C-alpha positions in Angstrom: 19.0 -41.5 17.7 16.7 -40.4 14.9 14.5 -39.3 17.7 17.3 -37.2 19.0 18.1 -35.2 15.7 13.8 -34.9 15.3 14.0 -32.6 18.3 16.6 -30.9 17.2 15.3 -30.4 14.1 11.9 -29.0 15.5 13.7 -26.2 18.0 16.0 -25.0 15.1 13.0 -24.8 12.7 10.9 -23.0 15.8 14.0 -20.7 16.5 14.2 -19.9 12.7 10.4 -19.0 12.4 10.4 -16.7 15.4 13.3 -15.1 13.8 11.5 -14.9 10.2 8.2 -13.0 12.1 10.4 -10.7 13.9 12.5 -9.4 10.9 10.2 -9.6 8.4 8.1 -6.7 9.2 11.3 -4.6 9.5 12.0 -5.1 6.5 8.6 -4.8 4.7 7.7 -1.2 6.9 9.2 1.4 4.9 10.0 0.5 0.9 13.6 0.7 0.4 14.2 3.9 -1.0 16.3 5.2 -3.5 19.2 7.4 -2.7 19.5 9.3 -5.9 16.0 11.1 -5.0 16.9 12.6 -2.3 18.6 15.8 -4.2 15.3 17.9 -5.6 13.9 20.0 -3.2 10.2 20.3 -2.2 8.8 23.1 0.4 6.1 22.2 3.1 5.7 25.2 5.8 7.2 24.9 9.4 4.6 24.0 12.5 3.3 26.9 14.2 3.1 25.3 17.2 6.7 26.1 17.8 7.7 29.7 18.6 10.8 30.9 16.6 12.4 34.3 16.3 13.9 33.3 12.5 11.4 33.6 9.7 12.6 30.3 7.8 10.8 27.3 5.8 11.1 23.8 5.9 12.7 22.3 3.0 12.5 18.2 2.5 14.5 16.3 -0.1 11.7 14.9 -2.6 11.5 11.1 -0.7 12.0 12.9 3.0 12.8 10.1 4.3 15.3 7.1 3.9 15.9 3.4 5.1 19.9 2.7 5.4 21.5 -0.5 7.0 23.8 0.0 9.6 27.4 -0.8 10.9 25.0 -3.5 13.1 23.2 -4.7 10.2 20.0 -3.1 11.0 17.9 -0.7 9.2 17.7 2.6 10.2 15.6 5.4 9.4 16.3 9.4 8.5 14.2 12.6 7.6 15.8 14.5 5.3 16.4 18.3 5.2 17.9 20.5 3.3 19.4 23.8 5.6 21.0 26.8 4.5 25.3 25.8 4.6 25.9 28.6 7.4 23.3 26.4 9.9 25.4 24.9 12.8 22.4 24.8 15.7 19.7 21.8 15.0 16.2 21.6 17.0 14.1 18.4 16.0 10.5 18.5 16.8 7.4 16.5 16.4 3.6 17.5 16.2 1.7 18.6 19.2 0.8 15.3 21.0 3.0 13.3 19.1 5.0 10.9 21.7 8.5 10.5 20.5 10.1 8.7 23.9 9.9 5.3 23.1 12.0 2.6 24.0 14.3 4.6 26.1 15.4 7.2 23.0 14.2 9.9 24.8 12.1 12.5 23.5 12.8 14.0 20.2 14.7 16.5 21.3 17.4 14.2 22.3 17.6 12.3 18.7 20.5 13.2 16.6 20.8 15.2 13.3 23.6 15.1 11.2 25.1 16.7 8.4 26.1 15.6 5.3 28.8 16.4 2.7 25.7 16.6 -0.1 24.9 20.1 -0.8 22.7 22.0 -3.4 23.6 25.5 -4.3 23.7 27.5 -1.0 22.2 24.8 1.1 23.5 21.7 2.6 21.3 17.7 3.5 20.9 17.1 6.9 18.8 14.1 8.6 17.4 13.2 12.1 18.0 9.8 12.9 14.7 8.2 13.8 14.4 5.8 16.6 12.8 2.0 14.7 10.1 1.7 17.6 9.0 5.1 17.3 8.6 4.2 13.1 6.9 1.5 13.6 4.6 2.5 16.6 3.7 5.4 14.7 3.4 3.5 11.1 2.6 5.0 7.9 3.5 8.7 7.4 5.8 9.0 10.8 8.1 11.4 8.4 5.7 13.9 8.2 5.0 14.3 12.2 8.8 15.3 12.6 10.5 18.1 11.7 13.7 20.4 12.3 14.1 24.0 13.4 18.0 25.8 12.9 19.7 28.6 13.6 
């Protein structure tokens, strides 16, 4: 009887160790960012690799990305941008040569861009949902290769 319980204990311990090794990197990769800091603006020039008829400057929040816990209980990553309030069409893109089609999420052009209710004078905050697999495969600085064109 004791041997049976010992085998169950070993199996449960092994299962818990596997879970820890799977979820530990997810929780430790990017630091948990504070919500309050996304309200200030920093400018960066748009990548010239994509043609655009309009002249605009990409504006990111000071903390250009954050990590939130979704309804599924898992972390989700968002790259944050300020855009004019009247903008309705968003086209996410990445630097040339960056592979964004990972884990059946499709290329970056198919990633979700969402608007928030947060505004700053005549601008609104929007974000691109970034697949976790892309974040982990690209690593540190993943947010710097993701951009947003708007019209």
